[in-house]
KOLGU-4560 file (N, C-alpha, C; in nm, 3 decimals, padded with zeros to 5 digits):
<recs>
<n_xx: 01.667 n_yy: 01.849 n_zz: 01.416 ca_xx: 01.731 ca_yy: 01.757 ca_zz: 01.324 c_xx: 01.626 c_yy: 01.671 c_zz: 01.252 mol: A seq: 1 type: MET>
<n_xx: 01.537 n_yy: 01.606 n_zz: 01.328 ca_xx: 01.431 ca_yy: 01.525 ca_zz: 01.269 c_xx: 01.297 c_yy: 01.583 c_zz: 01.311 mol: A seq: 2 type: PHE>
<n_xx: 01.211 n_yy: 01.608 n_zz: 01.213 ca_xx: 01.076 ca_yy: 01.656 ca_zz: 01.243 c_xx: 00.973 c_yy: 01.547 c_zz: 01.218 mol: A seq: 3 type: LYS>
<n_xx: 01.001 n_yy: 01.463 n_zz: 01.117 ca_xx: 00.908 ca_yy: 01.356 ca_zz: 01.082 c_xx: 00.986 c_yy: 01.226 c_zz: 01.067 mol: A seq: 4 type: THR>
<n_xx: 00.946 n_yy: 01.126 n_zz: 01.147 ca_xx: 01.011 ca_yy: 00.994 ca_zz: 01.147 c_xx: 00.909 c_yy: 00.892 c_zz: 01.098 mol: A seq: 5 type: ILE>
<n_xx: 00.940 n_yy: 00.827 n_zz: 00.987 ca_xx: 00.850 ca_yy: 00.727 ca_zz: 00.930 c_xx: 00.887 c_yy: 00.589 c_zz: 00.982 mol: A seq: 6 type: LEU>
<n_xx: 00.788 n_yy: 00.516 n_zz: 01.032 ca_xx: 00.811 ca_yy: 00.383 ca_zz: 01.087 c_xx: 00.716 c_yy: 00.282 c_zz: 01.022 mol: A seq: 7 type: VAL>
<n_xx: 00.765 n_yy: 00.208 n_zz: 00.922 ca_xx: 00.684 ca_yy: 00.098 ca_zz: 00.869 c_xx: 00.680 c_yy: -00.013 c_zz: 00.973 mol: A seq: 8 type: PRO>
<n_xx: 00.564 n_yy: -00.070 n_zz: 00.995 ca_xx: 00.553 ca_yy: -00.174 ca_zz: 01.098 c_xx: 00.464 c_yy: -00.288 c_zz: 01.051 mol: A seq: 9 type: THR>
<n_xx: 00.495 n_yy: -00.407 n_zz: 01.100 ca_xx: 00.411 ca_yy: -00.524 ca_zz: 01.070 c_xx: 00.377 c_yy: -00.601 c_zz: 01.197 mol: A seq: 10 type: ASP>
<n_xx: 00.412 n_yy: -00.543 n_zz: 01.311 ca_xx: 00.382 ca_yy: -00.608 ca_zz: 01.437 c_xx: 00.483 c_yy: -00.711 c_zz: 01.482 mol: A seq: 11 type: GLY>
<n_xx: 00.588 n_yy: -00.730 n_zz: 01.404 ca_xx: 00.690 ca_yy: -00.830 ca_zz: 01.439 c_xx: 00.780 c_yy: -00.777 c_zz: 01.552 mol: A seq: 12 type: SER>
<n_xx: 00.861 n_yy: -00.866 n_zz: 01.606 ca_xx: 00.954 ca_yy: -00.828 ca_zz: 01.713 c_xx: 01.050 c_yy: -00.718 c_zz: 01.667 mol: A seq: 13 type: GLU>
<n_xx: 01.105 n_yy: -00.733 n_zz: 01.547 ca_xx: 01.200 ca_yy: -00.634 ca_zz: 01.497 c_xx: 01.133 c_yy: -00.500 c_zz: 01.469 mol: A seq: 14 type: TYR>
<n_xx: 01.011 n_yy: -00.504 n_zz: 01.419 ca_xx: 00.935 ca_yy: -00.380 ca_zz: 01.398 c_xx: 00.911 c_yy: -00.310 c_zz: 01.531 mol: A seq: 15 type: ALA>
<n_xx: 00.883 n_yy: -00.388 n_zz: 01.635 ca_xx: 00.865 ca_yy: -00.331 ca_zz: 01.769 c_xx: 00.989 c_yy: -00.261 c_zz: 01.818 mol: A seq: 16 type: GLY>
<n_xx: 01.104 n_yy: -00.320 n_zz: 01.790 ca_xx: 01.230 ca_yy: -00.256 ca_zz: 01.829 c_xx: 01.249 c_yy: -00.124 c_zz: 01.754 mol: A seq: 17 type: ARG>
<n_xx: 01.215 n_yy: -00.126 n_zz: 01.625 ca_xx: 01.225 ca_yy: -00.004 ca_zz: 01.544 c_xx: 01.129 c_yy: 00.103 c_zz: 01.598 mol: A seq: 18 type: ALA>
<n_xx: 01.010 n_yy: 00.062 n_zz: 01.636 ca_xx: 00.913 ca_yy: 00.155 ca_zz: 01.694 c_xx: 00.970 c_yy: 00.220 c_zz: 01.820 mol: A seq: 19 type: GLU>
<n_xx: 01.030 n_yy: 00.139 n_zz: 01.907 ca_xx: 01.086 ca_yy: 00.192 ca_zz: 02.032 c_xx: 01.195 c_yy: 00.295 c_zz: 02.006 mol: A seq: 20 type: ASP>
<n_xx: 01.281 n_yy: 00.266 n_zz: 01.910 ca_xx: 01.390 ca_yy: 00.360 ca_zz: 01.877 c_xx: 01.332 c_yy: 00.488 c_zz: 01.817 mol: A seq: 21 type: ILE>
<n_xx: 01.234 n_yy: 00.473 n_zz: 01.728 ca_xx: 01.172 ca_yy: 00.590 ca_zz: 01.667 c_xx: 01.103 c_yy: 00.677 c_zz: 01.772 mol: A seq: 22 type: ALA>
<n_xx: 01.036 n_yy: 00.615 n_zz: 01.867 ca_xx: 00.970 ca_yy: 00.690 ca_zz: 01.975 c_xx: 01.073 c_yy: 00.766 c_zz: 02.057 mol: A seq: 23 type: ILE>
<n_xx: 01.183 n_yy: 00.701 n_zz: 02.089 ca_xx: 01.289 ca_yy: 00.766 ca_zz: 02.164 c_xx: 01.345 c_yy: 00.886 c_zz: 02.087 mol: A seq: 24 type: SER>
<n_xx: 01.368 n_yy: 00.867 n_zz: 01.957 ca_xx: 01.419 ca_yy: 00.976 ca_zz: 01.873 c_xx: 01.317 c_yy: 01.090 c_zz: 01.866 mol: A seq: 25 type: MET>
<n_xx: 01.190 n_yy: 01.055 n_zz: 01.847 ca_xx: 01.086 ca_yy: 01.158 ca_zz: 01.836 c_xx: 01.075 c_yy: 01.238 c_zz: 01.966 mol: A seq: 26 type: ALA>
<n_xx: 01.088 n_yy: 01.170 n_zz: 02.077 ca_xx: 01.083 ca_yy: 01.238 ca_zz: 02.206 c_xx: 01.202 c_yy: 01.334 c_zz: 02.220 mol: A seq: 27 type: ASN>
<n_xx: 01.319 n_yy: 01.288 n_zz: 02.183 ca_xx: 01.440 ca_yy: 01.369 ca_zz: 02.195 c_xx: 01.437 c_yy: 01.491 c_zz: 02.103 mol: A seq: 28 type: LYS>
<n_xx: 01.388 n_yy: 01.474 n_zz: 01.980 ca_xx: 01.391 ca_yy: 01.581 ca_zz: 01.881 c_xx: 01.257 c_yy: 01.653 c_zz: 01.866 mol: A seq: 29 type: TYR>
<n_xx: 01.162 n_yy: 01.621 n_zz: 01.952 ca_xx: 01.029 ca_yy: 01.682 ca_zz: 01.944 c_xx: 00.969 c_yy: 01.663 c_zz: 01.804 mol: A seq: 30 type: ASN>
<n_xx: 00.980 n_yy: 01.541 n_zz: 01.755 ca_xx: 00.933 ca_yy: 01.507 ca_zz: 01.621 c_xx: 00.803 c_yy: 01.429 c_zz: 01.628 mol: A seq: 31 type: ALA>
<n_xx: 00.739 n_yy: 01.413 n_zz: 01.515 ca_xx: 00.620 ca_yy: 01.329 ca_zz: 01.506 c_xx: 00.659 c_yy: 01.201 c_zz: 01.433 mol: A seq: 32 type: ARG>
<n_xx: 00.581 n_yy: 01.098 n_zz: 01.459 ca_xx: 00.602 ca_yy: 00.970 ca_zz: 01.393 c_xx: 00.489 c_yy: 00.947 c_zz: 01.293 mol: A seq: 33 type: ILE>
<n_xx: 00.524 n_yy: 00.894 n_zz: 01.179 ca_xx: 00.425 ca_yy: 00.847 ca_zz: 01.084 c_xx: 00.438 c_yy: 00.694 c_zz: 01.084 mol: A seq: 34 type: VAL>
<n_xx: 00.338 n_yy: 00.628 n_zz: 01.143 ca_xx: 00.336 ca_yy: 00.483 ca_zz: 01.147 c_xx: 00.265 c_yy: 00.431 c_zz: 01.022 mol: A seq: 35 type: GLY>
<n_xx: 00.330 n_yy: 00.338 n_zz: 00.952 ca_xx: 00.275 ca_yy: 00.287 ca_zz: 00.826 c_xx: 00.260 c_yy: 00.135 c_zz: 00.833 mol: A seq: 36 type: VAL>
<n_xx: 00.140 n_yy: 00.091 n_zz: 00.799 ca_xx: 00.113 ca_yy: -00.053 ca_zz: 00.785 c_xx: 00.058 c_yy: -00.074 c_zz: 00.644 mol: A seq: 37 type: TYR>
<n_xx: 00.129 n_yy: -00.155 n_zz: 00.566 ca_xx: 00.085 ca_yy: -00.184 ca_zz: 00.430 c_xx: 00.028 c_yy: -00.325 c_zz: 00.426 mol: A seq: 38 type: VAL>
<n_xx: -00.099 n_yy: -00.334 n_zz: 00.388 ca_xx: -00.161 ca_yy: -00.464 ca_zz: 00.366 c_xx: -00.110 c_yy: -00.511 c_zz: 00.230 mol: A seq: 39 type: ILE>
<n_xx: -00.021 n_yy: -00.609 n_zz: 00.233 ca_xx: 00.045 ca_yy: -00.651 ca_zz: 00.109 c_xx: -00.054 c_yy: -00.721 c_zz: 00.016 mol: A seq: 40 type: ASP>
<n_xx: -00.063 n_yy: -00.669 n_zz: -00.104 ca_xx: -00.157 ca_yy: -00.722 ca_zz: -00.203 c_xx: -00.125 c_yy: -00.865 c_zz: -00.245 mol: A seq: 41 type: GLU>
<n_xx: -00.003 n_yy: -00.913 n_zz: -00.214 ca_xx: 00.035 ca_yy: -01.050 ca_zz: -00.252 c_xx: -00.016 c_yy: -01.156 c_zz: -00.154 mol: A seq: 42 type: LYS>
<n_xx: -00.056 n_yy: -01.113 n_zz: -00.036 ca_xx: -00.103 ca_yy: -01.209 ca_zz: 00.063 c_xx: -00.243 c_yy: -01.259 c_zz: 00.030 mol: A seq: 43 type: LEU>
<n_xx: -00.267 n_yy: -01.384 n_zz: 00.063 ca_xx: -00.394 ca_yy: -01.446 ca_zz: 00.025 c_xx: -00.494 c_yy: -01.454 c_zz: 00.140 mol: A seq: 44 type: ILE>
<n_xx: -00.464 n_yy: -01.386 n_zz: 00.250 ca_xx: -00.557 ca_yy: -01.384 ca_zz: 00.363 c_xx: -00.676 c_yy: -01.295 c_zz: 00.330 mol: A seq: 45 type: TYR>
<n_xx: -00.788 n_yy: -01.314 n_zz: 00.398 ca_xx: -00.902 ca_yy: -01.223 ca_zz: 00.377 c_xx: -00.864 c_yy: -01.079 c_zz: 00.412 mol: A seq: 46 type: PRO>
<n_xx: -00.907 n_yy: -00.987 n_zz: 00.329 ca_xx: -00.873 ca_yy: -00.846 ca_zz: 00.347 c_xx: -00.914 c_yy: -00.794 c_zz: 00.484 mol: A seq: 47 type: TYR>
<n_xx: -01.034 n_yy: -00.830 n_zz: 00.529 ca_xx: -01.084 ca_yy: -00.781 ca_zz: 00.658 c_xx: -00.991 c_yy: -00.821 c_zz: 00.773 mol: A seq: 48 type: ASP>
<n_xx: -00.939 n_yy: -00.942 n_zz: 00.767 ca_xx: -00.848 ca_yy: -00.991 ca_zz: 00.871 c_xx: -00.720 c_yy: -00.907 c_zz: 00.871 mol: A seq: 49 type: VAL>
<n_xx: -00.666 n_yy: -00.884 n_zz: 00.753 ca_xx: -00.542 ca_yy: -00.806 ca_zz: 00.742 c_xx: -00.563 c_yy: -00.660 c_zz: 00.781 mol: A seq: 50 type: LEU>
<n_xx: -00.678 n_yy: -00.605 n_zz: 00.745 ca_xx: -00.709 ca_yy: -00.467 ca_zz: 00.782 c_xx: -00.721 c_yy: -00.454 c_zz: 00.934 mol: A seq: 51 type: GLU>
<n_xx: -00.791 n_yy: -00.547 n_zz: 00.997 ca_xx: -00.804 ca_yy: -00.544 ca_zz: 01.144 c_xx: -00.668 c_yy: -00.557 c_zz: 01.210 mol: A seq: 52 type: ASP>
<n_xx: -00.585 n_yy: -00.647 n_zz: 01.158 ca_xx: -00.450 ca_yy: -00.664 ca_zz: 01.212 c_xx: -00.372 c_yy: -00.532 c_zz: 01.203 mol: A seq: 53 type: GLU>
<n_xx: -00.378 n_yy: -00.466 n_zz: 01.089 ca_xx: -00.308 ca_yy: -00.340 ca_zz: 01.069 c_xx: -00.355 c_yy: -00.233 c_zz: 01.165 mol: A seq: 54 type: GLY>
<n_xx: -00.485 n_yy: -00.224 n_zz: 01.184 ca_xx: -00.540 ca_yy: -00.124 ca_zz: 01.276 c_xx: -00.494 c_yy: -00.148 c_zz: 01.418 mol: A seq: 55 type: LYS>
<n_xx: -00.491 n_yy: -00.273 n_zz: 01.459 ca_xx: -00.445 ca_yy: -00.309 ca_zz: 01.594 c_xx: -00.298 c_yy: -00.274 c_zz: 01.613 mol: A seq: 56 type: ILE>
<n_xx: -00.217 n_yy: -00.308 n_zz: 01.514 ca_xx: -00.073 ca_yy: -00.281 ca_zz: 01.521 c_xx: -00.046 c_yy: -00.131 c_zz: 01.529 mol: A seq: 57 type: ILE>
<n_xx: -00.114 n_yy: -00.053 n_zz: 01.447 ca_xx: -00.096 ca_yy: 00.092 ca_zz: 01.449 c_xx: -00.146 c_yy: 00.153 c_zz: 01.580 mol: A seq: 58 type: LEU>
<n_xx: -00.255 n_yy: 00.100 n_zz: 01.633 ca_xx: -00.308 ca_yy: 00.149 ca_zz: 01.761 c_xx: -00.208 c_yy: 00.123 c_zz: 01.873 mol: A seq: 59 type: LYS>
<n_xx: -00.146 n_yy: 00.005 n_zz: 01.873 ca_xx: -00.045 ca_yy: -00.027 ca_zz: 01.975 c_xx: 00.074 c_yy: 00.069 c_zz: 01.966 mol: A seq: 60 type: LYS>
<n_xx: 00.116 n_yy: 00.100 n_zz: 01.843 ca_xx: 00.224 ca_yy: 00.197 ca_zz: 01.824 c_xx: 00.184 c_yy: 00.332 c_zz: 01.881 mol: A seq: 61 type: LEU>
<n_xx: 00.065 n_yy: 00.378 n_zz: 01.849 ca_xx: 00.018 ca_yy: 00.508 ca_zz: 01.898 c_xx: 00.011 c_yy: 00.511 c_zz: 02.051 mol: A seq: 62 type: SER>
<n_xx: -00.039 n_yy: 00.403 n_zz: 02.110 ca_xx: -00.048 ca_yy: 00.397 ca_zz: 02.256 c_xx: 00.090 c_yy: 00.398 c_zz: 02.322 mol: A seq: 63 type: GLU>
<n_xx: 00.182 n_yy: 00.324 n_zz: 02.262 ca_xx: 00.319 ca_yy: 00.321 ca_zz: 02.315 c_xx: 00.382 c_yy: 00.460 c_zz: 02.306 mol: A seq: 64 type: LYS>
<n_xx: 00.362 n_yy: 00.528 n_zz: 02.195 ca_xx: 00.420 ca_yy: 00.661 ca_zz: 02.175 c_xx: 00.356 c_yy: 00.765 c_zz: 02.267 mol: A seq: 65 type: ALA>
<n_xx: 00.226 n_yy: 00.752 n_zz: 02.287 ca_xx: 00.154 ca_yy: 00.848 ca_zz: 02.372 c_xx: 00.212 c_yy: 00.851 c_zz: 02.513 mol: A seq: 66 type: LYS>
<n_xx: 00.257 n_yy: 00.736 n_zz: 02.562 ca_xx: 00.317 ca_yy: 00.729 ca_zz: 02.696 c_xx: 00.443 c_yy: 00.815 c_zz: 02.705 mol: A seq: 67 type: LYS>
<n_xx: 00.505 n_yy: 00.841 n_zz: 02.588 ca_xx: 00.627 ca_yy: 00.923 ca_zz: 02.583 c_xx: 00.598 c_yy: 01.062 c_zz: 02.528 mol: A seq: 68 type: GLU>
<n_xx: 00.469 n_yy: 01.099 n_zz: 02.522 ca_xx: 00.426 ca_yy: 01.229 ca_zz: 02.470 c_xx: 00.467 c_yy: 01.251 c_zz: 02.325 mol: A seq: 69 type: ASP>
<n_xx: 00.459 n_yy: 01.145 n_zz: 02.246 ca_xx: 00.492 ca_yy: 01.151 ca_zz: 02.104 c_xx: 00.365 c_yy: 01.127 c_zz: 02.023 mol: A seq: 70 type: VAL>
<n_xx: 00.345 n_yy: 01.210 n_zz: 01.922 ca_xx: 00.227 ca_yy: 01.200 ca_zz: 01.836 c_xx: 00.257 c_yy: 01.106 c_zz: 01.719 mol: A seq: 71 type: VAL>
<n_xx: 00.160 n_yy: 01.019 n_zz: 01.688 ca_xx: 00.173 ca_yy: 00.926 ca_zz: 01.575 c_xx: 00.059 c_yy: 00.951 c_zz: 01.478 mol: A seq: 72 type: VAL>
<n_xx: 00.095 n_yy: 00.974 n_zz: 01.353 ca_xx: -00.002 ca_yy: 00.976 ca_zz: 01.245 c_xx: -00.004 c_yy: 00.834 c_zz: 01.187 mol: A seq: 73 type: ASP>
<n_xx: -00.122 n_yy: 00.775 n_zz: 01.178 ca_xx: -00.134 ca_yy: 00.636 ca_zz: 01.132 c_xx: -00.175 c_yy: 00.631 c_zz: 00.985 mol: A seq: 74 type: GLU>
<n_xx: -00.103 n_yy: 00.551 n_zz: 00.909 ca_xx: -00.137 ca_yy: 00.530 ca_zz: 00.768 c_xx: -00.150 c_yy: 00.380 c_zz: 00.744 mol: A seq: 75 type: ILE>
<n_xx: -00.266 n_yy: 00.339 n_zz: 00.696 ca_xx: -00.292 ca_yy: 00.199 ca_zz: 00.662 c_xx: -00.333 c_yy: 00.196 c_zz: 00.514 mol: A seq: 76 type: LEU>
<n_xx: -00.256 n_yy: 00.126 n_zz: 00.433 ca_xx: -00.285 ca_yy: 00.120 ca_zz: 00.289 c_xx: -00.280 c_yy: -00.024 c_zz: 00.239 mol: A seq: 77 type: VAL>
<n_xx: -00.345 n_yy: -00.048 n_zz: 00.128 ca_xx: -00.342 ca_yy: -00.177 ca_zz: 00.059 c_xx: -00.253 c_yy: -00.158 c_zz: -00.062 mol: A seq: 78 type: PHE>
<n_xx: -00.152 n_yy: -00.245 n_zz: -00.076 ca_xx: -00.063 ca_yy: -00.231 ca_zz: -00.191 c_xx: 00.062 c_yy: -00.313 c_zz: -00.177 mol: A seq: 79 type: GLY>
<n_xx: 00.172 n_yy: -00.257 n_zz: -00.227 ca_xx: 00.302 ca_yy: -00.323 ca_zz: -00.226 c_xx: 00.396 c_yy: -00.240 c_zz: -00.139 mol: A seq: 80 type: ASP>
<n_xx: 00.441 n_yy: -00.295 n_zz: -00.026 ca_xx: 00.526 ca_yy: -00.217 ca_zz: 00.065 c_xx: 00.650 c_yy: -00.161 c_zz: -00.003 mol: A seq: 81 type: PRO>
<n_xx: 00.706 n_yy: -00.235 n_zz: -00.099 ca_xx: 00.826 ca_yy: -00.190 ca_zz: -00.167 c_xx: 00.802 c_yy: -00.064 c_zz: -00.250 mol: A seq: 82 type: ARG>
<n_xx: 00.681 n_yy: -00.047 n_zz: -00.297 ca_xx: 00.647 ca_yy: 00.071 ca_zz: -00.377 c_xx: 00.582 c_yy: 00.180 c_zz: -00.292 mol: A seq: 83 type: LYS>
<n_xx: 00.496 n_yy: 00.139 n_zz: -00.201 ca_xx: 00.417 ca_yy: 00.236 ca_zz: -00.126 c_xx: 00.496 c_yy: 00.307 c_zz: -00.016 mol: A seq: 84 type: ASP>
<n_xx: 00.586 n_yy: 00.237 n_zz: 00.051 ca_xx: 00.662 ca_yy: 00.301 ca_zz: 00.159 c_xx: 00.750 c_yy: 00.414 c_zz: 00.105 mol: A seq: 85 type: ILE>
<n_xx: 00.823 n_yy: 00.394 n_zz: -00.006 ca_xx: 00.899 ca_yy: 00.509 ca_zz: -00.060 c_xx: 00.809 c_yy: 00.627 c_zz: -00.099 mol: A seq: 86 type: PRO>
<n_xx: 00.693 n_yy: 00.598 n_zz: -00.156 ca_xx: 00.600 ca_yy: 00.704 ca_zz: -00.194 c_xx: 00.550 c_yy: 00.780 c_zz: -00.070 mol: A seq: 87 type: THR>
<n_xx: 00.513 n_yy: 00.706 n_zz: 00.033 ca_xx: 00.465 ca_yy: 00.769 ca_zz: 00.157 c_xx: 00.577 c_yy: 00.849 c_zz: 00.222 mol: A seq: 88 type: ILE>
<n_xx: 00.698 n_yy: 00.795 n_zz: 00.220 ca_xx: 00.814 ca_yy: 00.866 ca_zz: 00.277 c_xx: 00.829 c_yy: 01.002 c_zz: 00.211 mol: A seq: 89 type: THR>
<n_xx: 00.819 n_yy: 01.005 n_zz: 00.081 ca_xx: 00.834 ca_yy: 01.130 ca_zz: 00.007 c_xx: 00.717 c_yy: 01.225 c_zz: 00.034 mol: A seq: 90 type: GLN>
<n_xx: 00.597 n_yy: 01.174 n_zz: 00.027 ca_xx: 00.478 ca_yy: 01.260 ca_zz: 00.047 c_xx: 00.470 c_yy: 01.318 c_zz: 00.187 mol: A seq: 91 type: ARG>
<n_xx: 00.512 n_yy: 01.240 n_zz: 00.285 ca_xx: 00.507 ca_yy: 01.288 ca_zz: 00.423 c_xx: 00.631 c_yy: 01.371 c_zz: 00.460 mol: A seq: 92 type: MET>
<n_xx: 00.722 n_yy: 01.383 n_zz: 00.364 ca_xx: 00.847 ca_yy: 01.456 ca_zz: 00.384 c_xx: 00.922 c_yy: 01.407 c_zz: 00.507 mol: A seq: 93 type: GLU>
<n_xx: 00.932 n_yy: 01.275 n_zz: 00.517 ca_xx: 01.000 ca_yy: 01.213 ca_zz: 00.631 c_xx: 01.149 c_yy: 01.245 c_zz: 00.626 mol: A seq: 94 type: ALA>
<n_xx: 01.203 n_yy: 01.276 n_zz: 00.743 ca_xx: 01.345 ca_yy: 01.306 ca_zz: 00.754 c_xx: 01.429 c_yy: 01.180 c_zz: 00.769 mol: A seq: 95 type: ASP>
<n_xx: 01.365 n_yy: 01.073 n_zz: 00.816 ca_xx: 01.433 ca_yy: 00.945 ca_zz: 00.834 c_xx: 01.329 c_yy: 00.834 c_zz: 00.838 mol: A seq: 96 type: ILE>
<n_xx: 01.369 n_yy: 00.716 n_zz: 00.793 ca_xx: 01.285 ca_yy: 00.596 ca_zz: 00.803 c_xx: 01.353 c_yy: 00.503 c_zz: 00.902 mol: A seq: 97 type: VAL>
<n_xx: 01.277 n_yy: 00.456 n_zz: 01.000 ca_xx: 01.330 ca_yy: 00.360 ca_zz: 01.098 c_xx: 01.252 c_yy: 00.231 c_zz: 01.078 mol: A seq: 98 type: VAL>
<n_xx: 01.324 n_yy: 00.125 n_zz: 01.039 ca_xx: 01.257 ca_yy: 00.000 ca_zz: 01.001 c_xx: 01.332 c_yy: -00.120 c_zz: 01.057 mol: A seq: 99 type: ILE>
<n_xx: 01.257 n_yy: -00.221 n_zz: 01.100 ca_xx: 01.317 ca_yy: -00.346 ca_zz: 01.147 c_xx: 01.375 c_yy: -00.425 c_zz: 01.032 mol: A seq: 100 type: GLY>
<n_xx: 01.483 n_yy: -00.497 n_zz: 01.060 ca_xx: 01.549 ca_yy: -00.572 ca_zz: 00.952 c_xx: 01.477 c_yy: -00.700 c_zz: 00.916 mol: A seq: 101 type: THR>
<n_xx: 01.400 n_yy: -00.754 n_zz: 01.007 ca_xx: 01.326 ca_yy: -00.878 ca_zz: 00.982 c_xx: 01.181 c_yy: -00.857 c_zz: 01.019 mol: A seq: 102 type: HIS>
<n_xx: 01.094 n_yy: -00.907 n_zz: 00.934 ca_xx: 00.951 ca_yy: -00.895 ca_zz: 00.962 c_xx: 00.890 c_yy: -01.032 c_zz: 00.979 mol: A seq: 103 type: GLY>
<n_xx: 00.787 n_yy: -01.056 n_zz: 00.904 ca_xx: 00.716 ca_yy: -01.183 ca_zz: 00.909 c_xx: 00.810 c_yy: -01.298 c_zz: 00.874 mol: A seq: 104 type: LYS>
<n_xx: 00.774 n_yy: -01.416 n_zz: 00.919 ca_xx: 00.859 ca_yy: -01.534 ca_zz: 00.901 c_xx: 00.792 c_yy: -01.636 c_zz: 00.810 mol: A seq: 105 type: LYS>
<n_xx: 00.867 n_yy: -01.740 n_zz: 00.780 ca_xx: 00.813 ca_yy: -01.856 ca_zz: 00.709 c_xx: 00.776 c_yy: -01.827 c_zz: 00.565 mol: A seq: 106 type: GLY>
<n_xx: 00.663 n_yy: -01.883 n_zz: 00.524 ca_xx: 00.617 ca_yy: -01.872 ca_zz: 00.386 c_xx: 00.600 c_yy: -01.727 c_zz: 00.343 mol: A seq: 107 type: LEU>
<n_xx: 00.548 n_yy: -01.643 n_zz: 00.433 ca_xx: 00.529 ca_yy: -01.503 ca_zz: 00.397 c_xx: 00.661 c_yy: -01.438 c_zz: 00.359 mol: A seq: 108 type: GLU>
<n_xx: 00.770 n_yy: -01.471 n_zz: 00.430 ca_xx: 00.900 ca_yy: -01.413 ca_zz: 00.398 c_xx: 00.948 c_yy: -01.462 c_zz: 00.262 mol: A seq: 109 type: LYS>
<n_xx: 00.926 n_yy: -01.589 n_zz: 00.232 ca_xx: 00.966 ca_yy: -01.640 ca_zz: 00.101 c_xx: 00.892 c_yy: -01.569 c_zz: -00.011 mol: A seq: 110 type: LEU>
<n_xx: 00.765 n_yy: -01.543 n_zz: 00.010 ca_xx: 00.684 ca_yy: -01.477 ca_zz: -00.092 c_xx: 00.723 c_yy: -01.330 c_zz: -00.103 mol: A seq: 111 type: ILE>
<n_xx: 00.743 n_yy: -01.265 n_zz: 00.010 ca_xx: 00.760 ca_yy: -01.121 ca_zz: 00.012 c_xx: 00.904 c_yy: -01.075 c_zz: -00.002 mol: A seq: 112 type: LEU>
<n_xx: 01.001 n_yy: -01.158 n_zz: 00.039 ca_xx: 01.139 ca_yy: -01.114 ca_zz: 00.037 c_xx: 01.164 c_yy: -01.011 c_zz: 00.145 mol: A seq: 113 type: GLY>
<n_xx: 01.271 n_yy: -00.935 n_zz: 00.131 ca_xx: 01.308 ca_yy: -00.839 ca_zz: 00.234 c_xx: 01.259 c_yy: -00.698 c_zz: 00.200 mol: A seq: 114 type: SER>
<n_xx: 01.157 n_yy: -00.654 n_zz: 00.270 ca_xx: 01.106 ca_yy: -00.519 ca_zz: 00.251 c_xx: 01.211 c_yy: -00.418 c_zz: 00.295 mol: A seq: 115 type: VAL>
<n_xx: 01.278 n_yy: -00.444 n_zz: 00.406 ca_xx: 01.377 ca_yy: -00.349 ca_zz: 00.458 c_xx: 01.488 c_yy: -00.325 c_zz: 00.356 mol: A seq: 116 type: ALA>
<n_xx: 01.534 n_yy: -00.431 n_zz: 00.292 ca_xx: 01.639 ca_yy: -00.416 ca_zz: 00.191 c_xx: 01.591 c_yy: -00.331 c_zz: 00.074 mol: A seq: 117 type: GLU>
<n_xx: 01.470 n_yy: -00.355 n_zz: 00.031 ca_xx: 01.412 ca_yy: -00.277 ca_zz: -00.079 c_xx: 01.399 c_yy: -00.129 c_zz: -00.042 mol: A seq: 118 type: SER>
<n_xx: 01.354 n_yy: -00.102 n_zz: 00.081 ca_xx: 01.338 ca_yy: 00.036 ca_zz: 00.128 c_xx: 01.474 c_yy: 00.105 c_zz: 00.133 mol: A seq: 119 type: ILE>
<n_xx: 01.573 n_yy: 00.035 n_zz: 00.184 ca_xx: 01.708 ca_yy: 00.090 ca_zz: 00.194 c_xx: 01.757 c_yy: 00.136 c_zz: 00.057 mol: A seq: 120 type: LEU>
<n_xx: 01.725 n_yy: 00.059 n_zz: -00.046 ca_xx: 01.772 ca_yy: 00.091 ca_zz: -00.182 c_xx: 01.688 c_yy: 00.197 c_zz: -00.252 mol: A seq: 121 type: LYS>
<n_xx: 01.562 n_yy: 00.214 n_zz: -00.213 ca_xx: 01.473 ca_yy: 00.297 ca_zz: -00.292 c_xx: 01.431 c_yy: 00.430 c_zz: -00.229 mol: A seq: 122 type: SER>
<n_xx: 01.457 n_yy: 00.448 n_zz: -00.100 ca_xx: 01.415 ca_yy: 00.570 ca_zz: -00.032 c_xx: 01.529 c_yy: 00.670 c_zz: -00.033 mol: A seq: 123 type: VAL>
<n_xx: 01.496 n_yy: 00.797 n_zz: -00.062 ca_xx: 01.599 ca_yy: 00.900 ca_zz: -00.065 c_xx: 01.639 c_yy: 00.949 c_zz: 00.073 mol: A seq: 124 type: GLU>
<n_xx: 01.546 n_yy: 00.941 n_zz: 00.169 ca_xx: 01.577 ca_yy: 00.984 ca_zz: 00.307 c_xx: 01.671 c_yy: 00.882 c_zz: 00.371 mol: A seq: 125 type: ALA>
<n_xx: 01.741 n_yy: 00.923 n_zz: 00.477 ca_xx: 01.823 ca_yy: 00.827 ca_zz: 00.551 c_xx: 01.735 c_yy: 00.714 c_zz: 00.607 mol: A seq: 126 type: PRO>
<n_xx: 01.792 n_yy: 00.595 n_zz: 00.614 ca_xx: 01.719 ca_yy: 00.479 ca_zz: 00.665 c_xx: 01.799 c_yy: 00.419 c_zz: 00.780 mol: A seq: 127 type: VAL>
<n_xx: 01.733 n_yy: 00.398 n_zz: 00.894 ca_xx: 01.796 ca_yy: 00.330 ca_zz: 01.006 c_xx: 01.737 c_yy: 00.189 c_zz: 01.012 mol: A seq: 128 type: MET>
<n_xx: 01.824 n_yy: 00.089 n_zz: 00.998 ca_xx: 01.783 ca_yy: -00.050 ca_zz: 01.009 c_xx: 01.803 c_yy: -00.095 c_zz: 01.153 mol: A seq: 129 type: LEU>
<n_xx: 01.700 n_yy: -00.157 n_zz: 01.209 ca_xx: 01.703 ca_yy: -00.199 ca_zz: 01.349 c_xx: 01.691 c_yy: -00.350 c_zz: 01.354 mol: A seq: 130 type: VAL>
<n_xx: 01.787 n_yy: -00.414 n_zz: 01.424 ca_xx: 01.778 ca_yy: -00.560 ca_zz: 01.439 c_xx: 01.768 c_yy: -00.599 c_zz: 01.584 mol: A seq: 131 type: LYS>
</recs>
């Protein structure tokens, strides 16, 4: 049913829940996971800090999945999550996107808005929202 499961992640609690569900699905369907971390171009933090954060978050996802014998392909990009995640979904031929409903909090959320809502509207593959 599912061969490729795309999981956008930002390290938040809700993203972690989405990761867990995606890992469970991948294990059940013998699928692979594509973990995606987008360094948002709108953020004003130093790039190196954001890149390191993304690498750590993707590594944690891979380690968690490995315990369940699930393979994770890691993608770290600089750009706009609302534009890049749909593009990656299509290029990776993802069968489903599993994404947390809430990500970063506070000022970042005000600046960024809801990535999950945007993905739900713009991705052609089925989208599972996890809260």
